[in-house]
C-alpha positions in Angstrom: 104.9 132.0 -14.6 104.7 128.7 -16.3 105.8 128.7 -20.3 102.2 127.9 -21.4 101.2 131.6 -20.4 104.0 133.2 -21.8 103.2 135.6 -25.1 100.5 137.6 -26.0 98.3 138.7 -23.0 95.1 138.3 -25.3 96.3 134.4 -26.1 96.7 134.0 -22.4 93.2 135.4 -21.4 91.6 133.2 -24.3 93.7 130.4 -22.7 92.7 130.7 -19.0 88.9 131.4 -20.2 88.8 128.3 -22.3 90.4 126.2 -19.5 88.0 127.7 -16.8 85.0 126.9 -19.2 85.9 123.0 -19.7 86.7 122.7 -16.1 83.3 123.9 -15.0 81.8 121.4 -17.8 83.8 119.1 -16.6 83.2 119.1 -12.9 79.3 119.3 -13.7 79.8 115.7 -15.6 81.5 114.5 -12.3 78.8 116.0 -9.9 76.2 114.6 -12.1 77.8 110.8 -12.3 78.6 111.2 -8.2 74.7 112.1 -7.9 75.6 115.4 -6.1 72.7 117.1 -3.9 71.4 119.5 -6.7 69.6 121.1 -3.8 73.1 122.5 -2.8 73.7 126.2 -3.8 77.2 125.4 -5.3 76.1 122.2 -7.0 73.1 124.4 -8.4 75.4 127.3 -9.6 77.8 124.8 -11.4 74.9 123.2 -13.1 73.4 126.5 -14.3 76.7 127.8 -15.6 77.6 124.3 -17.2 74.0 124.4 -18.8 74.6 127.7 -20.3 78.3 127.2 -21.5 77.0 123.6 -22.9 73.6 124.7 -23.7 74.3 124.6 -27.5 75.3 120.8 -27.8 72.4 119.7 -25.5 70.4 117.1 -27.9 73.0 116.9 -30.7 73.1 112.9 -30.0 70.4 111.2 -29.0 70.8 108.5 -26.9 68.5 106.6 -24.1 71.2 106.2 -21.5 71.5 109.3 -19.0 75.0 108.9 -18.3 75.9 108.8 -22.1 73.8 111.9 -22.7 75.4 114.0 -19.8 78.6 112.9 -21.2 78.1 114.0 -24.7 75.8 117.1 -23.7 78.8 118.4 -21.6 82.0 116.6 -22.6 81.8 117.6 -26.3 81.6 121.3 -25.4 84.2 121.0 -22.9 86.5 119.2 -25.7 85.5 122.1 -28.3 86.2 125.0 -26.0 89.6 123.5 -25.2 90.6 122.7 -28.6 89.3 126.1 -30.1 90.5 128.2 -27.3 93.9 126.7 -27.5 94.1 126.9 -31.1 93.1 130.3 -31.6 95.6 131.3 -28.7 98.3 129.6 -30.6 97.6 131.5 -33.6 97.4 134.7 -31.9 100.9 134.1 -30.2 102.1 133.2 -33.7 101.2 136.4 -35.0 
């Protein structure tokens, strides 16, 4: 097991959940930028999950370009999940 996942099991669960959430959000950004077929079941599922995970950040910033809006609407939550998840896990490991 890597050094990253040693320590309190609760911290490990938080880190893994934050990483998976960020991965799904970033994957959606990539699929959108590559103009993936939204009729595909996998692409639709990723979009639905990413919309649920990042719904709280949609519309925080108003921009005219679609690529910047997508990047902000899904990239900001990915960064927040990573930073907050790893900070909380680090705090739990120190306790």
